C-alpha positions in Angstrom: 106.5 92.3 104.9 107.0 95.9 103.9 104.2 98.2 103.0 104.1 101.8 101.8 100.6 103.2 101.5 100.1 106.5 99.8 103.3 107.9 101.4 104.0 111.6 100.8 106.7 113.9 102.1 107.3 117.6 101.6 110.4 119.6 102.4 109.9 123.4 102.4 106.9 123.2 100.1 108.8 120.8 97.7 106.9 117.6 97.2 109.7 114.9 97.4 107.4 111.9 97.7 104.0 112.0 96.1 101.6 109.2 97.0 104.0 106.2 96.9 102.3 102.8 97.4 104.4 99.6 97.3 104.1 96.2 98.8 107.3 94.2 99.2 107.0 90.5 100.1 109.3 88.1 101.9 112.2 87.2 99.7 111.7 89.9 97.1 114.9 91.6 95.9 114.2 95.0 94.6 116.4 97.4 92.6 115.2 100.9 93.4 116.3 103.1 90.6 115.9 106.7 89.5 117.9 109.9 89.0 119.1 112.1 91.8 116.2 113.8 93.4 113.7 111.1 92.4 112.9 110.4 96.0 114.7 107.1 96.6 116.7 108.1 99.7 113.7 109.9 101.2 111.6 106.7 100.8 114.3 104.7 102.5 114.5 107.3 105.4 110.7 106.9 105.8 111.1 103.2 106.0 113.7 103.6 108.7 111.4 105.8 110.7 113.7 108.9 110.4 111.0 111.2 108.8 107.5 112.1 109.6 105.3 111.8 106.5 101.7 111.4 105.3 100.4 108.0 104.5 101.5 104.7 106.2 104.7 102.7 106.3 104.7 99.2 107.9 107.3 96.5 108.4 105.7 93.2 109.6 102.7 95.4 110.6 104.8 97.8 112.8 105.1 101.5 112.3 108.9 102.4 112.0 108.5 105.6 114.0 106.4 104.3 116.9 108.2 100.9 117.1 111.6 102.0 116.0 113.8 99.7 118.1 111.8 96.6 117.0 111.8 97.6 113.4 115.5 98.5 113.2 116.3 95.1 114.8 114.9 93.5 111.6 117.0 95.6 109.2 120.6 95.7 108.0 121.2 99.2 106.6 123.9 100.6 104.4 123.5 104.4 104.1 124.4 106.5 101.0 126.5 108.9 103.1 128.5 107.5 106.1 127.6 109.2 109.4 130.2 111.4 111.1 130.9 109.1 114.0 133.9 109.8 116.1 133.7 106.4 117.8 136.8 104.2 117.3 136.3 101.4 114.8 136.7 98.6 117.4 134.2 100.2 119.7 131.8 100.8 116.8 131.9 97.1 115.8 131.4 95.9 119.4 128.5 98.4 119.9 126.8 97.5 116.7 127.2 93.7 117.4 125.6 94.2 120.9 122.6 96.0 119.5 121.6 93.1 117.3 123.0 90.3 119.4 125.6 89.1 116.9 129.2 88.0 117.4 131.7 90.8 116.5 133.8 88.1 114.8 131.2 87.9 112.0 131.6 91.6 111.3 135.4 91.2 111.4 135.2 88.2 108.9 133.1 90.1 106.4 135.3 93.2 106.6 138.3 91.0 105.9 136.6 89.5 102.9 136.0 93.0 101.6 139.8 93.7 101.9 139.6 95.9 105.0 142.6 95.5 107.4 140.8 95.9 110.7 143.8 95.3 112.9 145.4 98.4 111.5 142.4 100.7 112.2 140.6 99.4 115.3 141.8 102.4 117.4 141.1 105.0 114.7 138.0 107.1 114.7 135.5 106.1 112.1 135.2 109.6 110.8 138.9 109.6 110.0 138.7 106.6 107.7 138.8 107.0 103.9 135.5 106.8 102.0 136.2 103.2 100.9 137.1 102.1 104.4 133.9 103.6 105.8 131.8 101.9 103.2 133.4 98.5 103.7 132.9 98.7 107.5 129.3 99.8 107.1 128.6 96.9 104.8 130.3 94.5 107.2 128.2 95.7 110.0 125.0 95.4 108.0 125.8 91.9 106.7 127.3 90.7 109.9 123.9 90.3 111.6 120.9 88.0 111.0 118.6 90.7 109.7 116.0 89.3 107.2 115.7 92.7 105.5 118.7 94.5 103.9 118.2 98.1 102.9 121.1 99.6 100.9 121.3 103.1 99.5 124.0 103.2 96.8 126.0 100.6 98.7 128.7 100.1 96.1 129.7 103.8 96.1 133.4 104.3 97.1 134.2 100.6 96.7 137.2 99.6 94.6 136.5 97.1 91.8 137.6 94.0 93.7 135.6 95.0 96.8 132.6 95.7 94.6 132.7 92.2 93.2 133.1 90.6 96.7 130.2 92.7 98.0 127.8 91.4 95.3 129.1 87.9 96.0 128.2 88.4 99.6 124.7 89.5 98.7 124.3 86.5 96.3 125.0 84.2 99.3 121.8 85.5 100.9 119.3 85.3 98.1 117.3 82.5 99.6 116.5 84.0 102.9 116.7 87.8 102.7 114.4 90.6 101.5 116.5 93.3 99.8 115.9 96.9 98.8 118.9 98.2 96.8 118.9 101.8 95.7 121.4 102.2 92.8 122.1 104.3 89.7 123.6 101.2 88.0 121.0 98.6 87.3 123.6 96.5 85.5 125.4 95.9 88.8 122.4 94.5 90.7 120.6 92.9 87.8 121.8 89.4 88.6 120.5 89.8 92.2 117.1 91.3 91.9 113.7 89.9 90.9 111.9 93.2 90.8 112.7 96.7 89.5 111.0 99.8 90.8 111.8 103.2 89.2 111.0 106.5 90.8 110.7 109.9 89.2 109.7 113.2 90.8 108.6 111.4 93.9 106.4 108.8 92.2 106.7 105.2 91.2 106.8 105.2 87.4 107.8 101.6 86.8 107.3 98.5 88.9 108.2 95.2 87.1 108.9 91.8 88.5 111.6 89.8 86.8 111.4 86.0 86.7 114.4 84.3 88.2 115.1 82.5 84.9 115.1 85.8 82.9 118.5 87.3 82.2 118.9 91.1 82.2 122.4 90.8 80.7 123.4 91.3 77.1 122.3 94.0 74.6 119.1 94.6 72.7 118.5 96.0 69.3 115.5 98.3 69.2 113.4 99.8 66.4 110.6 102.2 67.0 108.2 103.6 64.4 106.3 106.7 65.4 102.9 107.8 64.1 103.9 111.4 64.3 106.9 113.5 65.4 107.0 114.6 69.0 109.9 116.7 70.1 109.9 115.5 73.8 110.0 111.8 72.7 112.6 112.6 70.1 114.8 114.2 72.8 114.3 111.2 75.1 115.4 108.8 72.3 118.3 111.0 71.5 119.4 110.7 75.1 119.6 106.9 74.6 121.8 107.5 71.5 119.1 106.4 69.1 119.3 107.5 65.5 116.5 108.4 63.1 115.7 108.9 59.5 115.1 112.4 58.0 111.5 112.7 59.1 112.4 111.5 62.7 109.6 108.8 62.6 111.8 105.7 62.4 114.3 105.3 65.2 116.9 102.6 65.9 119.4 102.0 68.6 120.7 99.5 71.2 119.9 99.1 74.9 121.9 97.4 77.6 120.0 94.4 78.9 119.8 95.8 82.5 118.2 99.0 81.2 115.4 97.3 79.3 112.8 97.9 82.0 113.7 101.5 82.5 113.7 102.1 78.7 110.2 100.5 78.3 109.0 102.6 81.2 110.0 105.8 79.3 108.5 104.6 76.1 105.2 103.7 77.8 104.7 107.4 78.5 104.4 107.9 74.8 102.3 104.9 73.9 99.8 106.9 71.8 102.7 107.9 69.5 104.2 104.5 68.9 103.1 102.7 65.8 105.5 99.8 66.1 108.2 98.7 68.5 110.5 95.7 68.3 113.3 94.5 70.7 115.7 91.7 69.8 118.7 90.4 71.6 121.6 91.1 69.4 122.0 88.0 67.3 118.6 86.7 68.5 114.9 86.9 67.8 112.6 89.8 68.5 110.9 90.0 71.9 
């Protein structure tokens, strides 16, 4: 359904995407993770046809730049930063509904589930809403259509705890018929939804793991690593995960949150030649 083939993007000589290749099939639900500046948002913007780039991007075989109307008609999108729209809220809802042929009442219903009192803000300009209100409305617009692809860039930002829970409940209702690409700093929030984790770093895909639907990413894992020799860079990485070591810094121990296991193993894999032994065990369980 979605294909990135050797996609590269440079801004002012800075390589933001560096040969990204991914194939995303129908029904896959992907957590796109990585630190700020890793290239997540740029990759999403290329998918939406907003940037020129090297390589190829396709959605159902269509180029998002040359077939932008057709491609965007397939996508529900929640941006990381709300656009500075001066359009009144009511007009924005009606306009958005007309573009995708949906009933504005569907958008209203989702907004209300998220706790947004639309009746009080229909005449207000979108740009004058609070950050939380903007986010709830953008989510309602994205989910209030029949798009088979949902692309969300840090969608839970600015949501209060109750709205955050309702938002993930809304996504869970669409697990059977929707392809999702969710960019997030917090894998624990989306772990129950996704069946694939893609991590980016310095414009490249450094981890791409599928997760079986019957595998839980919750809980905590006890980890023990024995190194063949001391390596300062690896020691610094483990220290960043709050691991502790013996005096010679060859035996390390610590705990990992379940949702972070794939990202942690991705980091360890960069130092495979140094690792003499590694064990992971669910706390109170058997080694894995």
